[in-house]
Structures are given as structure tokens and as C-alpha cells.
C-alpha positions as CSV (number, residue, x, y, z in Angstrom):
1,M,21.6,-5.5,-4.8
2,S,19.2,-5.2,-1.8
3,P,15.7,-6.8,-2.0
4,H,14.3,-3.3,-2.5
5,T,16.4,-2.1,-5.4
6,D,16.3,-2.9,-9.1
7,E,19.2,-3.8,-11.3
8,A,20.1,-0.2,-11.7
9,G,20.3,0.4,-8.0
10,R,17.1,2.4,-7.8
11,E,14.9,1.9,-4.7
12,S,11.6,0.1,-5.4
13,A,8.3,1.8,-5.0
14,R,7.2,1.8,-1.3
15,I,3.6,2.0,-0.1
16,R,2.9,4.7,2.5
17,V,-0.4,4.9,4.4
18,D,-1.5,8.1,6.2
19,R,-3.2,6.3,9.2
20,D,-4.4,9.7,10.5
21,R,-6.4,10.1,7.3
22,C,-7.6,6.5,7.1
23,V,-11.3,6.1,7.9
24,G,-11.4,2.3,7.7
25,G,-13.5,2.0,4.5
26,G,-11.7,-1.3,3.7
27,M,-11.5,-0.7,-0.1
28,C,-7.8,-1.3,0.0
29,A,-8.2,-4.7,1.6
30,L,-11.0,-5.5,-0.9
31,V,-9.1,-4.5,-4.0
32,A,-5.6,-5.7,-2.9
33,P,-6.1,-8.4,-0.2
34,D,-2.6,-9.8,-0.7
35,V,-1.1,-6.4,0.2
36,F,-3.6,-4.7,2.6
37,T,-5.6,-5.8,5.6
38,Q,-7.3,-4.0,8.5
39,D,-6.1,-3.8,12.1
40,D,-8.2,-4.3,15.2
41,D,-9.4,-0.7,14.9
42,G,-10.5,-1.3,11.3
43,L,-7.7,0.9,9.9
44,N,-5.5,0.1,6.9
45,K,-2.5,-2.1,7.6
46,I,0.0,-3.2,5.0
47,I,0.7,-6.9,5.3
48,E,4.2,-7.6,6.5
49,G,6.6,-8.1,3.6
50,Q,4.3,-6.3,1.1
51,E,5.6,-2.7,1.8
52,Y,7.3,-2.6,-1.6
53,S,4.5,-4.0,-3.8
54,D,3.6,-1.8,-6.7
55,G,1.4,-3.9,-8.9
56,P,-1.9,-2.9,-10.6
57,A,-4.0,-3.9,-7.5
58,V,-2.0,-1.5,-5.3
59,R,-2.6,1.3,-7.8
60,E,-6.3,0.5,-7.9
61,A,-6.4,0.5,-4.0
62,M,-4.9,4.0,-4.2
63,R,-7.7,5.1,-6.5
64,A,-10.4,3.3,-4.5
65,C,-9.4,4.9,-1.2
66,P,-12.2,7.4,-0.4
67,V,-9.8,9.7,1.6
68,Q,-6.6,9.2,-0.5
69,A,-4.8,7.8,2.5
70,I,-2.5,5.5,0.3
71,N,0.3,6.6,-1.8
72,V,3.3,4.8,-3.4
73,V,6.6,6.6,-3.3
74,G,8.9,5.9,-6.2
75,L,6.4,5.1,-9.0
């Protein structure tokens, strides 16, 4: 079992960010600071190692994003 699959062999949910759509509102980093930060340009950046997070804070960050730049594939 790889670190990104469950016991049934299914791939874990993976966060995807459309950086072309991101406007740097920072709601993601405010709502889920353990998963998201902002880069030097103020745009969304997933913290290394958190690409497969799918907890409630990630889902709230998706809802809070003013331009819907965040989605989680596999939920």
C-alpha cells in the first residue's frame, strides 16, 4: 500500500489548485493553515506533504475560496 492509497487500494483525495484562477484572497491559508500558505506573489500554495489532505478544513477552504480555485479530486 502506497502512502496515498487506502486499505482497498483506492487513491486518496488529492488537492488541486488552479493558480491561474487564484486571486490571492488568502481564505485558504486562514481556514486551513496546516495545508495552505501563500507564495511570494500572494497566491495559494499547498504546503509540501499536504497534497493528499482531505479533512474538514480543506473542504471549508474550498467553500471559502472566492473564485473556486481549489478542488479535491477523489472525494
